MIPABA-538314 format. One record per residue (C-alpha): residue number from 0; x, y, z. Coordinates in steps of 0.1 Angstrom, whole numbers. Layout:
N
nr / east / north / up
NUM / X / Y / Z
...
This chain:
521
nr / east / north / up
0 / 0 / 0 / 0
1 / 29 / 23 / 6
2 / 42 / 17 / -30
3 / 7 / 24 / -43
4 / 6 / 58 / -26
5 / 42 / 65 / -39
6 / 31 / 57 / -74
7 / 1 / 80 / -72
8 / 24 / 107 / -58
9 / 47 / 104 / -88
10 / 18 / 105 / -111
11 / -3 / 133 / -96
12 / 23 / 156 / -81
13 / 55 / 150 / -100
14 / 37 / 142 / -132
15 / 62 / 116 / -142
16 / 56 / 91 / -171
17 / 46 / 56 / -164
18 / 79 / 43 / -177
19 / 98 / 66 / -153
20 / 76 / 57 / -124
21 / 82 / 20 / -131
22 / 120 / 26 / -132
23 / 120 / 45 / -99
24 / 98 / 21 / -79
25 / 112 / -11 / -95
26 / 77 / -23 / -103
27 / 66 / -37 / -137
28 / 52 / -11 / -160
29 / 20 / -31 / -165
30 / 14 / -30 / -128
31 / 19 / 7 / -127
32 / -5 / 11 / -156
33 / -31 / -11 / -139
34 / -29 / 10 / -107
35 / -32 / 43 / -126
36 / -62 / 30 / -145
37 / -79 / 19 / -113
38 / -72 / 54 / -98
39 / -88 / 71 / -129
40 / -118 / 48 / -127
41 / -123 / 56 / -90
42 / -122 / 93 / -96
43 / -146 / 90 / -124
44 / -171 / 70 / -104
45 / -170 / 91 / -72
46 / -151 / 124 / -76
47 / -155 / 133 / -39
48 / -143 / 102 / -20
49 / -130 / 81 / -48
50 / -93 / 88 / -41
51 / -97 / 81 / -4
52 / -114 / 48 / -10
53 / -88 / 38 / -36
54 / -59 / 46 / -12
55 / -75 / 28 / 17
56 / -83 / -3 / -3
57 / -58 / -31 / 0
58 / -48 / -48 / -33
59 / -64 / -81 / -40
60 / -47 / -110 / -58
61 / -64 / -139 / -75
62 / -51 / -173 / -66
63 / -55 / -204 / -86
64 / -80 / -229 / -72
65 / -67 / -263 / -81
66 / -79 / -296 / -67
67 / -57 / -326 / -60
68 / -50 / -340 / -95
69 / -37 / -373 / -81
70 / -70 / -382 / -63
71 / -88 / -395 / -94
72 / -124 / -409 / -94
73 / -111 / -444 / -88
74 / -92 / -433 / -58
75 / -121 / -413 / -44
76 / -144 / -443 / -48
77 / -121 / -465 / -28
78 / -116 / -438 / 0
79 / -154 / -432 / 2
80 / -159 / -470 / 5
81 / -136 / -472 / 36
82 / -151 / -440 / 51
83 / -185 / -455 / 49
84 / -172 / -487 / 65
85 / -157 / -467 / 93
86 / -191 / -451 / 99
87 / -207 / -485 / 101
88 / -182 / -497 / 126
89 / -185 / -466 / 148
90 / -223 / -472 / 149
91 / -217 / -507 / 161
92 / -193 / -499 / 189
93 / -161 / -508 / 169
94 / -145 / -473 / 171
95 / -111 / -487 / 179
96 / -112 / -509 / 147
97 / -118 / -481 / 122
98 / -92 / -475 / 95
99 / -69 / -446 / 98
100 / -56 / -426 / 69
101 / -24 / -446 / 68
102 / -44 / -479 / 67
103 / -65 / -466 / 37
104 / -32 / -455 / 20
105 / -18 / -490 / 24
106 / -49 / -506 / 10
107 / -49 / -483 / -21
108 / -12 / -490 / -28
109 / -19 / -528 / -26
110 / -46 / -523 / -52
111 / -21 / -506 / -75
112 / -36 / -471 / -71
113 / -8 / -445 / -70
114 / -16 / -418 / -45
115 / 4 / -400 / -18
116 / -5 / -402 / 19
117 / -8 / -364 / 22
118 / -34 / -364 / -6
119 / -55 / -390 / 12
120 / -53 / -369 / 44
121 / -65 / -338 / 26
122 / -94 / -356 / 10
123 / -105 / -372 / 43
124 / -104 / -338 / 61
125 / -125 / -323 / 33
126 / -151 / -350 / 35
127 / -152 / -346 / 73
128 / -157 / -309 / 70
129 / -185 / -313 / 45
130 / -202 / -338 / 69
131 / -199 / -318 / 100
132 / -201 / -283 / 87
133 / -228 / -262 / 103
134 / -237 / -225 / 106
135 / -216 / -206 / 130
136 / -232 / -196 / 163
137 / -237 / -160 / 173
138 / -230 / -150 / 209
139 / -249 / -121 / 224
140 / -234 / -100 / 252
141 / -256 / -100 / 282
142 / -264 / -69 / 303
143 / -255 / -74 / 339
144 / -270 / -58 / 371
145 / -252 / -58 / 404
146 / -264 / -83 / 430
147 / -287 / -101 / 406
148 / -268 / -132 / 394
149 / -240 / -154 / 407
150 / -226 / -185 / 389
151 / -215 / -217 / 405
152 / -193 / -246 / 393
153 / -169 / -273 / 405
154 / -133 / -279 / 397
155 / -108 / -305 / 407
156 / -76 / -297 / 426
157 / -47 / -321 / 433
158 / -25 / -313 / 463
159 / -1 / -329 / 488
160 / -16 / -329 / 523
161 / 10 / -338 / 549
162 / 31 / -353 / 521
163 / 3 / -375 / 507
164 / -14 / -369 / 473
165 / -50 / -359 / 478
166 / -76 / -351 / 451
167 / -100 / -323 / 463
168 / -130 / -306 / 448
169 / -131 / -268 / 446
170 / -165 / -250 / 447
171 / -162 / -217 / 429
172 / -186 / -187 / 429
173 / -183 / -158 / 405
174 / -203 / -126 / 401
175 / -207 / -118 / 363
176 / -212 / -81 / 370
177 / -181 / -74 / 392
178 / -160 / -105 / 384
179 / -157 / -111 / 422
180 / -147 / -147 / 430
181 / -147 / -170 / 461
182 / -137 / -206 / 463
183 / -139 / -234 / 489
184 / -123 / -269 / 492
185 / -141 / -302 / 499
186 / -132 / -339 / 498
187 / -163 / -347 / 478
188 / -186 / -332 / 452
189 / -218 / -344 / 469
190 / -250 / -328 / 482
191 / -235 / -319 / 516
192 / -205 / -302 / 501
193 / -229 / -284 / 477
194 / -249 / -270 / 506
195 / -219 / -262 / 528
196 / -202 / -243 / 500
197 / -233 / -220 / 496
198 / -236 / -216 / 533
199 / -200 / -205 / 536
200 / -203 / -182 / 506
201 / -234 / -164 / 518
202 / -219 / -161 / 552
203 / -187 / -146 / 540
204 / -204 / -120 / 517
205 / -232 / -115 / 543
206 / -258 / -114 / 516
207 / -277 / -135 / 490
208 / -279 / -129 / 452
209 / -313 / -130 / 436
210 / -305 / -158 / 411
211 / -279 / -186 / 412
212 / -268 / -201 / 379
213 / -260 / -239 / 376
214 / -252 / -263 / 349
215 / -266 / -298 / 348
216 / -248 / -311 / 380
217 / -265 / -339 / 398
218 / -265 / -322 / 432
219 / -287 / -294 / 417
220 / -307 / -309 / 389
221 / -330 / -339 / 386
222 / -342 / -350 / 351
223 / -379 / -360 / 353
224 / -390 / -372 / 318
225 / -364 / -349 / 301
226 / -376 / -320 / 323
227 / -352 / -303 / 346
228 / -363 / -300 / 382
229 / -343 / -288 / 413
230 / -331 / -313 / 439
231 / -344 / -314 / 474
232 / -312 / -298 / 486
233 / -316 / -269 / 462
234 / -352 / -264 / 471
235 / -343 / -264 / 508
236 / -316 / -238 / 503
237 / -336 / -216 / 479
238 / -365 / -215 / 504
239 / -342 / -207 / 533
240 / -321 / -180 / 516
241 / -349 / -168 / 493
242 / -332 / -169 / 459
243 / -342 / -182 / 425
244 / -321 / -205 / 402
245 / -314 / -209 / 365
246 / -301 / -240 / 347
247 / -279 / -239 / 317
248 / -285 / -259 / 286
249 / -265 / -291 / 281
250 / -230 / -287 / 267
251 / -235 / -249 / 267
252 / -207 / -237 / 290
253 / -208 / -202 / 276
254 / -241 / -196 / 294
255 / -221 / -194 / 326
256 / -187 / -186 / 310
257 / -176 / -164 / 338
258 / -173 / -192 / 364
259 / -161 / -216 / 337
260 / -130 / -194 / 332
261 / -129 / -186 / 370
262 / -123 / -222 / 379
263 / -91 / -224 / 358
264 / -81 / -189 / 368
265 / -84 / -194 / 406
266 / -69 / -229 / 404
267 / -39 / -215 / 384
268 / -34 / -185 / 408
269 / -37 / -206 / 440
270 / -23 / -240 / 433
271 / 5 / -237 / 407
272 / 32 / -221 / 427
273 / 22 / -240 / 459
274 / 8 / -275 / 462
275 / 22 / -287 / 496
276 / 2 / -281 / 528
277 / 1 / -296 / 562
278 / -37 / -297 / 565
279 / -68 / -290 / 543
280 / -76 / -260 / 566
281 / -42 / -245 / 557
282 / -49 / -250 / 520
283 / -83 / -233 / 525
284 / -67 / -203 / 542
285 / -42 / -200 / 513
286 / -71 / -202 / 488
287 / -91 / -175 / 506
288 / -60 / -152 / 506
289 / -56 / -157 / 469
290 / -93 / -149 / 463
291 / -90 / -117 / 483
292 / -59 / -107 / 462
293 / -78 / -115 / 429
294 / -108 / -95 / 441
295 / -86 / -65 / 449
296 / -66 / -62 / 417
297 / -75 / -53 / 381
298 / -63 / -78 / 355
299 / -73 / -57 / 325
300 / -88 / -24 / 314
301 / -123 / -39 / 317
302 / -117 / -46 / 354
303 / -101 / -13 / 363
304 / -129 / -4 / 387
305 / -132 / -39 / 402
306 / -131 / -29 / 438
307 / -159 / -4 / 434
308 / -179 / -29 / 414
309 / -176 / -55 / 441
310 / -187 / -30 / 468
311 / -217 / -21 / 446
312 / -225 / -58 / 442
313 / -224 / -64 / 479
314 / -246 / -35 / 487
315 / -272 / -48 / 462
316 / -275 / -83 / 477
317 / -306 / -95 / 495
318 / -306 / -97 / 533
319 / -286 / -125 / 548
320 / -309 / -147 / 569
321 / -283 / -167 / 588
322 / -267 / -202 / 585
323 / -287 / -232 / 573
324 / -281 / -266 / 588
325 / -261 / -285 / 562
326 / -265 / -321 / 572
327 / -285 / -352 / 563
328 / -304 / -373 / 589
329 / -302 / -411 / 589
330 / -311 / -440 / 612
331 / -288 / -469 / 617
332 / -288 / -500 / 638
333 / -257 / -507 / 659
334 / -241 / -541 / 650
335 / -224 / -566 / 673
336 / -191 / -548 / 670
337 / -207 / -517 / 684
338 / -204 / -498 / 651
339 / -227 / -484 / 624
340 / -219 / -487 / 587
341 / -223 / -453 / 569
342 / -214 / -452 / 532
343 / -194 / -485 / 535
344 / -174 / -471 / 564
345 / -178 / -483 / 600
346 / -179 / -458 / 629
347 / -179 / -469 / 666
348 / -205 / -460 / 693
349 / -205 / -468 / 730
350 / -207 / -506 / 736
351 / -239 / -503 / 756
352 / -257 / -493 / 724
353 / -254 / -527 / 706
354 / -287 / -537 / 689
355 / -301 / -502 / 694
356 / -311 / -477 / 667
357 / -292 / -444 / 666
358 / -297 / -412 / 647
359 / -269 / -399 / 626
360 / -263 / -363 / 614
361 / -240 / -366 / 585
362 / -220 / -335 / 574
363 / -195 / -332 / 546
364 / -165 / -336 / 569
365 / -179 / -352 / 601
366 / -207 / -374 / 615
367 / -225 / -368 / 648
368 / -244 / -398 / 664
369 / -273 / -394 / 688
370 / -294 / -420 / 708
371 / -332 / -421 / 707
372 / -334 / -394 / 734
373 / -314 / -372 / 710
374 / -284 / -371 / 733
375 / -250 / -370 / 716
376 / -231 / -402 / 721
377 / -203 / -401 / 695
378 / -186 / -378 / 670
379 / -162 / -389 / 642
380 / -143 / -372 / 614
381 / -159 / -386 / 582
382 / -137 / -410 / 563
383 / -129 / -402 / 527
384 / -121 / -439 / 518
385 / -142 / -470 / 516
386 / -145 / -501 / 539
387 / -126 / -483 / 566
388 / -130 / -487 / 604
389 / -130 / -456 / 626
390 / -132 / -466 / 662
391 / -126 / -450 / 696
392 / -112 / -470 / 725
393 / -134 / -449 / 749
394 / -165 / -467 / 734
395 / -151 / -501 / 744
396 / -138 / -495 / 779
397 / -166 / -517 / 796
398 / -160 / -546 / 772
399 / -122 / -544 / 774
400 / -124 / -544 / 813
401 / -137 / -580 / 809
402 / -111 / -589 / 782
403 / -80 / -570 / 792
404 / -57 / -594 / 773
405 / -73 / -583 / 740
406 / -64 / -546 / 745
407 / -32 / -546 / 725
408 / -48 / -566 / 697
409 / -79 / -545 / 693
410 / -84 / -520 / 664
411 / -95 / -494 / 689
412 / -61 / -496 / 707
413 / -42 / -493 / 674
414 / -61 / -462 / 665
415 / -50 / -444 / 697
416 / -22 / -419 / 694
417 / 12 / -435 / 693
418 / 22 / -418 / 726
419 / -6 / -436 / 745
420 / 4 / -469 / 729
421 / 39 / -464 / 742
422 / 26 / -456 / 777
423 / 7 / -489 / 777
424 / 36 / -510 / 766
425 / 60 / -493 / 791
426 / 39 / -491 / 823
427 / 6 / -511 / 819
428 / 13 / -541 / 797
429 / 7 / -564 / 827
430 / -21 / -544 / 842
431 / -46 / -535 / 815
432 / -74 / -525 / 839
433 / -53 / -497 / 853
434 / -46 / -485 / 818
435 / -84 / -485 / 810
436 / -90 / -466 / 843
437 / -65 / -440 / 831
438 / -82 / -437 / 797
439 / -116 / -433 / 813
440 / -103 / -406 / 837
441 / -87 / -387 / 808
442 / -120 / -390 / 788
443 / -142 / -379 / 817
444 / -120 / -349 / 826
445 / -114 / -338 / 789
446 / -76 / -341 / 793
447 / -54 / -341 / 763
448 / -32 / -371 / 757
449 / -1 / -349 / 756
450 / -7 / -340 / 792
451 / -7 / -377 / 801
452 / 28 / -381 / 785
453 / 41 / -351 / 806
454 / 26 / -367 / 837
455 / 44 / -399 / 830
456 / 77 / -380 / 828
457 / 70 / -363 / 861
458 / 61 / -396 / 879
459 / 92 / -413 / 866
460 / 113 / -383 / 879
461 / 98 / -388 / 914
462 / 113 / -424 / 914
463 / 81 / -444 / 911
464 / 87 / -478 / 896
465 / 52 / -494 / 895
466 / 27 / -472 / 878
467 / -10 / -471 / 885
468 / -39 / -450 / 873
469 / -39 / -432 / 907
470 / -3 / -420 / 901
471 / -14 / -404 / 869
472 / -45 / -389 / 885
473 / -24 / -372 / 912
474 / 2 / -360 / 887
475 / -24 / -346 / 863
476 / -43 / -329 / 891
477 / -10 / -313 / 903
478 / -2 / -302 / 867
479 / -36 / -287 / 860
480 / -43 / -272 / 895
481 / -45 / -235 / 897
482 / -44 / -211 / 927
483 / -80 / -200 / 935
484 / -86 / -167 / 953
485 / -106 / -167 / 985
486 / -143 / -159 / 980
487 / -162 / -133 / 1001
488 / -182 / -160 / 1019
489 / -149 / -176 / 1031
490 / -136 / -145 / 1049
491 / -152 / -151 / 1083
492 / -138 / -142 / 1118
493 / -115 / -173 / 1119
494 / -101 / -164 / 1085
495 / -94 / -128 / 1096
496 / -77 / -140 / 1128
497 / -54 / -163 / 1109
498 / -46 / -136 / 1084
499 / -38 / -111 / 1112
500 / -16 / -136 / 1131
501 / 3 / -144 / 1099
502 / 11 / -107 / 1093
503 / 24 / -104 / 1129
504 / 47 / -133 / 1125
505 / 61 / -119 / 1092
506 / 67 / -85 / 1109
507 / 86 / -101 / 1138
508 / 108 / -121 / 1113
509 / 116 / -89 / 1094
510 / 126 / -72 / 1127
511 / 149 / -101 / 1137
512 / 166 / -100 / 1102
513 / 171 / -63 / 1104
514 / 187 / -65 / 1139
515 / 210 / -93 / 1128
516 / 221 / -72 / 1098
517 / 230 / -42 / 1121
518 / 250 / -64 / 1145
519 / 270 / -78 / 1117
520 / 279 / -43 / 1106
């Protein structure tokens, strides 16, 4: 285009001949003539803007449209035959036995048809495009209002927790208006995690959007005769928090594209430079810090006023009604091993509940067990595996009192902290009942097992050789005892007399010490 303008400058301003213009620009004279003729035609057609349109128009070149000369009709016929055979095999579940382009090329060569491999690939691509070609979709930009919509989606995160590889699910929320994002980690992608993620999100933003947007996830959508209906959990949450919902069409991720991109963005910002954590709580704290950083920075010109937009979004939310109870209720019968089986995992209950029916409140990360009088009798961290046994030795003290020889072989003993197992083997291996008395005392007084280890060191320092539960009780009481001030009701006449006499004795001792010091001088 620069040469075209230079040619017109030589022609209009310098008034050079076409031959001279061709010599100076190094362009063929026929090309110069064609450009000058096109310029004259543009001026003649539109005297006012013809020259501007001519200068702004890029030159167009015609290219030869030639087909593959090697792919003759006989070759096309053979390729089409194998493509039709591939279609038949795919329809009958034989996708892995379809012929590839290299297989078709080999078959054609064996039949004496001379054709290159690249020509076959081009022809197959052309046929595939003709078969699958469809009109291009048009995407409309949606007008957003603050506090109206919030999009939700799941994403998978793989981390190292205490050195072990763990696969976690990340629940991500995104406001389309302000691009504000929040995320939470869970072990599962189930109904309880779905409810708890919403509870945590509404609690943290202290408000509720008017509409939540979901895709066809099973925790939110139930298909009833090809009709989408909300799950019981979604109905329960929407009734409590007073929000409406909207479901996206199948395979239409662009209908909630903000959160689709947010899952990758938040995961990339939070868990690329750091993947090692001691606990899941530590990973969640790190994730919340990253989300706060994302919400306070502008990534592009379109998010330059992001902080103000988020504040406007939060002011436009509906009133926060409080926290919803995110648990499911179940009834289980206690088996002969004093456990209940929840989702293939066994959890212990007190051994006096064998044969009874208990009520279980199951949360995403814990289970709480109640008796028929709705009194809490056990609490366990929910297992993430399958066919696992989670038992507490405190639930089996009565049974083990009768079978003390089975203590060190029981699963309950092996699930105790290693420090308590060491105390048993060192001091109570021949006296299991005393060990169980100590365990019961620690349980009833809510004493940490670390305190028991410290008490053992103190008892051994005092020279005791044969340990009993009473030795530990005395040591623990001495360690945990605190000086209590006298109460008003304790300050009677006898107390005042003792206090006055003590002060007199102290005064006399001070006088004696002072007189002794003067004599020595």
